[in-house]
C-alpha positions in Angstrom: -121.3 44.4 -106.5 -120.0 47.9 -105.5 -121.5 47.4 -102.0 -119.9 44.0 -101.6 -116.6 45.4 -102.8 -116.7 48.3 -100.3 -117.5 46.0 -97.5 -114.7 43.6 -98.3 -112.4 46.6 -98.6 -113.3 47.8 -95.1 -112.6 44.3 -93.7 -109.3 44.0 -95.5 -108.0 47.4 -94.7 -106.2 46.5 -91.4 -104.7 43.4 -92.9 -103.5 45.2 -96.0 -101.9 47.9 -93.9 -99.6 45.3 -92.4 -99.4 43.0 -95.4 -97.2 44.9 -97.8 -93.7 43.6 -97.6 -91.2 46.3 -98.5 -88.9 45.5 -101.4 -86.2 47.5 -99.6 -86.2 47.2 -95.8 -83.5 48.5 -93.5 -82.7 46.1 -90.8 -81.7 47.3 -87.3 -77.9 47.8 -86.9 -76.3 47.8 -83.5 -74.7 51.1 -82.6 -71.2 51.3 -81.4 -70.4 52.6 -78.0 -70.3 56.4 -78.2 -66.8 57.8 -78.4 -65.4 61.3 -78.2 -65.2 63.1 -81.5 -61.6 63.1 -82.6 -59.9 63.7 -86.0 -60.2 60.7 -88.3 -56.9 58.8 -88.3 -55.6 57.9 -91.7 -54.8 54.3 -92.6 -51.1 54.0 -93.8 -50.1 51.8 -96.7 -49.2 48.2 -95.8 -45.6 47.3 -94.8 -43.1 46.5 -97.5 -42.3 43.0 -96.5 -39.8 40.4 -97.8 -41.6 38.2 -100.4 -41.9 37.6 -104.1 -45.7 37.9 -103.6 -48.0 38.2 -100.6 -51.6 38.6 -99.6 -53.4 39.8 -96.4 -57.0 38.6 -96.4 -59.8 39.2 -93.9 -61.3 35.8 -93.0 -64.8 37.1 -92.3 -65.4 38.4 -95.8 -62.6 37.0 -97.9 -61.7 40.6 -98.8 -58.1 41.2 -99.8 -56.9 44.1 -97.5 -53.4 44.4 -99.0 -51.3 42.5 -101.5 -48.2 42.4 -103.7 -48.5 40.5 -107.0 -51.3 38.3 -105.5 -51.9 36.4 -108.8 -48.2 35.7 -109.7 -47.7 32.0 -110.4 -45.1 30.5 -108.0 -43.9 27.2 -106.8 -45.7 26.3 -103.6 -43.3 23.8 -102.0 -44.8 22.3 -98.9 -47.6 25.0 -98.9 -49.1 22.3 -101.2 -49.9 20.3 -98.1 -52.7 22.7 -97.3 -54.4 21.4 -100.4 -53.6 17.9 -99.5 -55.1 18.5 -96.0 -58.2 20.0 -97.5 -58.8 17.0 -99.8 -58.2 14.4 -97.1 -60.5 16.3 -94.7 -63.2 16.6 -97.4 -63.0 12.9 -98.2 -63.3 12.1 -94.4 -66.3 14.3 -94.1 -67.9 12.5 -97.1 -67.3 9.2 -95.4 -64.9 7.8 -98.0 -62.0 7.4 -95.6 -61.7 7.5 -91.8 -59.3 8.8 -89.2 -58.9 5.2 -87.9 -58.0 3.7 -91.2 -54.7 1.7 -91.2 -52.5 3.0 -94.0 -49.7 0.8 -95.5 -46.6 2.8 -96.2 -45.7 2.0 -99.8 -42.2 2.0 -101.3 -43.1 5.1 -103.2 -44.0 7.0 -100.0 -40.9 5.6 -98.3 -38.5 6.4 -101.1 -40.1 9.7 -102.3 -40.6 11.2 -98.9 -38.8 9.1 -96.3 -35.6 9.4 -94.2 -33.4 8.9 -97.2 -34.5 12.1 -98.9 -33.3 15.6 -98.3 -36.9 16.8 -97.6 -38.9 16.9 -94.4 -40.1 13.5 -93.3 -42.1 11.7 -90.6 -39.6 8.8 -90.7 -42.3 6.2 -91.6 -41.1 2.6 -92.0 -41.5 0.8 -95.3 -44.4 -1.7 -95.2 -45.6 -0.5 -91.8 -49.2 0.3 -91.1 -50.0 3.7 -89.6 -53.4 5.2 -88.6 -54.6 7.9 -91.0 -54.9 10.3 -88.1 -51.2 9.9 -87.3 -50.3 10.5 -90.9 -52.4 13.7 -90.9 -50.6 15.0 -87.8 -47.2 14.0 -89.3 -48.0 15.9 -92.6 -49.4 19.1 -91.0 -47.0 19.4 -88.0 -43.8 17.7 -89.2 -44.5 18.5 -92.9 -43.7 14.9 -93.6 -43.5 14.2 -97.4 -43.8 10.5 -96.8 -47.0 11.1 -94.8 -48.4 13.3 -97.6 -47.7 10.6 -100.3 -49.2 7.8 -98.1 -52.3 9.9 -97.5 -52.7 10.5 -101.2 -52.4 6.9 -102.1 -54.8 5.8 -99.4 -57.4 8.4 -100.4 -57.3 8.0 -104.2 -55.4 4.8 -104.9 -52.4 6.6 -106.4 -50.7 10.0 -106.0 -51.6 10.8 -109.7 -55.3 10.2 -109.0 -55.1 12.2 -105.8 -53.6 15.2 -107.8 -56.7 15.0 -110.0 -58.8 15.3 -106.8 -56.7 18.3 -105.7 -57.3 20.1 -109.0 -61.0 19.3 -108.8 -61.4 20.7 -105.3 -59.2 23.7 -106.3 -61.6 24.5 -109.2 -64.6 24.1 -106.9 -63.1 26.6 -104.4 -62.3 29.2 -107.2 -58.5 28.8 -107.2 -58.2 29.8 -110.9 -54.4 30.1 -111.0 -53.4 26.8 -109.4 -52.5 23.4 -110.7 -51.2 20.5 -108.6 -49.1 17.5 -109.7 -48.4 15.9 -106.4 -49.4 15.8 -102.7 -46.1 16.9 -101.1 -45.0 19.9 -103.0 -42.0 18.2 -104.5 -40.7 20.4 -107.3 -42.1 19.3 -110.7 -43.1 21.0 -113.9 -46.7 22.4 -114.1 -47.1 22.4 -110.3 -47.9 26.0 -109.3 -50.2 28.3 -107.3 -50.5 31.9 -106.2 -50.6 33.8 -102.9 -54.3 34.7 -103.6 -55.3 31.1 -104.3 -53.6 29.9 -101.1 -55.5 32.6 -99.2 -58.7 31.3 -100.7 -57.8 27.7 -99.8 -56.7 28.6 -96.2 -60.0 30.4 -95.6 -61.9 27.4 -96.9 -59.9 25.0 -94.7 -60.6 27.1 -91.6 -64.3 27.4 -92.3 -65.1 24.0 -93.7 -62.9 21.8 -91.4 -62.1 23.7 -88.2 -61.2 20.5 -86.2 -58.7 19.5 -88.8 -57.4 23.0 -89.1 -56.7 23.0 -85.3 -54.0 20.4 -85.9 -51.8 23.2 -87.4 -51.7 24.9 -84.0 -50.0 22.0 -82.3 -46.3 22.8 -81.7 -44.8 19.4 -81.8 -45.6 15.8 -82.6 -43.7 12.6 -81.9 -43.8 9.5 -84.1 -41.6 6.4 -84.0 -39.7 7.8 -81.1 -38.7 11.0 -83.0 -40.2 14.3 -81.8 -40.3 17.1 -84.2 -41.5 20.7 -83.8 -43.9 22.6 -86.0 -41.9 24.7 -88.5 -44.3 27.7 -88.1 -42.2 29.7 -85.6 -45.1 32.3 -85.2 -46.8 29.7 -83.0 -44.2 30.5 -80.3 -44.0 34.2 -81.1 -47.7 35.2 -80.8 -50.5 33.3 -79.0 -53.1 34.6 -81.4 -51.5 32.7 -84.3 -53.0 29.2 -84.8 -51.8 28.1 -88.2 -51.2 27.3 -91.0 -48.2 25.9 -93.0 -44.7 26.5 -94.0 -42.8 25.6 -97.2 -39.4 25.9 -98.7 -37.4 24.8 -101.7 -34.5 26.5 -103.5 -36.8 27.5 -106.3 -39.8 28.5 -104.2 -37.9 30.3 -101.5 -39.3 30.5 -98.0 -43.1 30.4 -97.9 -45.6 30.8 -95.0 -49.4 30.7 -94.8 -50.3 32.1 -91.4 -53.5 32.9 -89.6 -54.4 34.6 -86.3 -57.5 35.4 -84.4 -58.2 38.3 -82.0 -61.7 38.6 -80.7 -64.1 38.4 -83.6 -61.4 39.2 -86.1 -59.3 36.7 -88.0 -56.6 37.6 -90.5 -54.8 35.4 -93.1 -51.4 36.3 -94.3 -49.7 34.4 -97.2 -46.1 35.1 -98.0 -44.4 33.4 -101.0 -40.7 33.6 -101.9 -39.1 35.2 -98.8 -35.3 35.1 -98.5 -35.1 33.2 -95.2 -37.0 31.4 -92.5 -36.9 34.5 -90.3 -37.8 36.8 -93.1 -41.0 34.8 -93.9 -42.0 34.8 -90.3 -41.3 38.5 -89.9 -43.2 39.3 -93.1 -46.3 37.3 -92.1 -46.3 38.8 -88.6 -46.1 42.3 -89.9 -49.0 41.8 -92.3 -51.2 40.2 -89.5 -50.3 43.1 -87.2 -51.2 45.6 -89.9 -54.6 44.0 -90.4 -55.5 44.0 -86.7 -54.1 47.5 -86.1 -55.8 49.3 -88.9 -59.0 47.3 -89.6 -61.7 46.3 -87.2 -64.3 43.5 -87.4 -67.9 44.1 -86.2 -70.6 41.6 -85.7 -73.7 43.2 -87.3 -76.2 40.4 -86.9 -76.6 37.2 -84.9 -77.5 33.9 -86.5 -81.1 32.8 -86.1 -82.5 36.1 -84.9 -85.3 37.7 -86.9 -84.2 40.8 -88.9 -87.7 41.2 -90.5 -91.2 39.6 -90.1 -92.9 40.4 -93.4 -96.5 39.6 -94.1 -97.1 35.9 -95.1 -100.0 35.1 -97.3 -102.0 31.9 -97.3 -100.0 30.5 -94.4 -100.9 29.2 -90.9 -99.2 32.3 -89.5 -99.6 35.9 -90.8 -95.8 36.7 -90.6 -92.6 35.0 -91.6 -89.5 35.5 -89.5 -86.4 36.1 -91.7 -82.8 36.2 -90.7 -79.3 34.8 -91.4 -77.9 31.3 -90.8 -74.4 32.5 -89.7 -73.3 35.6 -87.8 -72.7 38.5 -90.2 -69.2 39.9 -89.6 -67.9 42.9 -91.5 -64.3 44.1 -91.5 -63.6 47.7 -92.4 -60.9 50.3 -91.9 -61.0 51.8 -88.4 -63.4 54.7 -88.3 -65.6 53.5 -91.2 -68.2 51.6 -89.1 -70.6 54.6 -89.1 -70.5 54.7 -92.9 -71.9 51.1 -93.2 -75.4 50.8 -94.6 -77.6 47.7 -94.7 -80.7 46.9 -96.8 -82.8 43.8 -97.2 -84.1 42.8 -100.6 -87.3 40.9 -99.9 -90.1 40.1 -102.4 -93.2 42.3 -102.0 -95.5 39.3 -101.7 -94.6 36.1 -99.9 -97.1 33.2 -100.3 -96.8 30.1 -98.2 -95.4 27.4 -98.0 -91.8 28.0 -97.1 -89.4 25.7 -95.3 -86.9 26.6 -92.6 -83.6 27.6 -94.2 -85.1 28.4 -97.6 -83.7 31.6 -99.1 -86.2 34.5 -99.1 -84.1 37.5 -100.1 -80.6 39.1 -99.7 -79.0 41.2 -97.0 -76.7 43.8 -98.6 -74.0 45.7 -96.8 -72.5 48.7 -98.5 -69.8 51.3 -97.6 -69.9 54.7 -99.4 -72.2 53.1 -102.0 -69.8 50.2 -102.7 -70.8 46.6 -102.0 -69.1 45.1 -98.9 -71.0 41.9 -98.5 -74.1 40.1 -99.6 -75.7 37.4 -97.4 -78.7 35.2 -98.1 -81.8 35.9 -96.0 -83.6 32.7 -95.1 -86.8 31.6 -93.4 -86.1 31.0 -89.7 -89.1 28.6 -89.3 -91.3 26.3 -91.4 -94.2 28.2 -92.8 -96.9 25.7 -94.0 -100.0 26.6 -95.9 -103.1 27.6 -93.9 -106.4 25.8 -94.1 -108.9 26.2 -96.9 -110.7 29.3 -95.4 -107.4 31.0 -94.5 -106.2 30.6 -98.1 -109.5 31.8 -99.5 -109.6 34.9 -97.3 -106.0 35.7 -98.2 -106.8 35.2 -101.9 -109.5 37.9 -101.6 -107.1 40.2 -99.8 -104.4 39.6 -102.4 -107.0 40.4 -105.1 -107.7 43.8 -103.6 -104.0 44.3 -102.9 -103.2 43.7 -106.6 -106.1 45.8 -107.7 -105.0 48.6 -105.5 -101.5 48.5 -106.8 -102.8 48.5 -110.4 -105.0 51.6 -109.6 -101.9 53.3 -108.1 -99.9 52.5 -111.2 -102.6 54.0 -113.5 -102.5 57.3 -111.7 
């Protein structure tokens, strides 16, 4: 028995040398272009902008880079329509409604948001039928209250039922300090949100429904012979700005959710309760500029490229390629890139089968010991079981592998 064991050990030695998957592996990280050594530049505090509350969020990570009273409950006014847009887009994606659906303009939509009101409107005619796509454009670009109500009624049967959908999606997104009572943002008790929650919502809209989000970059839209411009004046001021939505009532003040993209970096600025239309635009622009000036976004890893190929037991192949499904982007203060560290938590023993996309472990990014981002590591290819003799041989190797670990532990 001892002779057999020594023989098998000799045969297995080479395989075991390559077969131990490290619990902590360090993936390769691209190095930045070498730069001359210069004194580290400090990052100043964010600008003191005009707003009751505001948030600057990094899109790549969802990290809040700067804020003032981010969780203060405020009236959202027409910022509400970002939530309406998200719900409608989600229901379209789920196949429950369609862009080509004809929508009948009810008396409630006409009276509550039409030309006879003091609010923004798309001038929809009572009893007319309008394609859902045109209503979506009218709500996002023209901020039409009548379009928002009509969309809500078509999506859920009534605006009240639609508000229930809004709150369900808000909970799903983690908007813990928001509650919606209508689709347009018309002032009503118990209808509130926060700058932080709107930043979460805006990030989700951009990520989940990029085609619908792109509507908010359109500068004007004509319906029923009336051409109206987008109320987001930053679209004309800076070409990197491509959304999102304005809002205003006497109680809410002037509000703006804005986003801009420069290279791989995208910033989201939410300003609630500014004193004027110009003040909200200036405030949002100042926050976006601050983010782009003093923070930088790096692409650490590409999607679909192996970051590790640990030993695979009892599979057709002897290794399993592991990577990420989306590019890993990290935003840090300028000068902090060199301080980033990445580790991969992967089980020490991987036994087939695995399917492509199945989570295997976790990629962890830290800065000065503090967590920055955690990303699932997944199998980049199917890894079916091997044949009978392959599984038998790997079972023998695993037996000695386990025995060896036990002996090491005993020491």
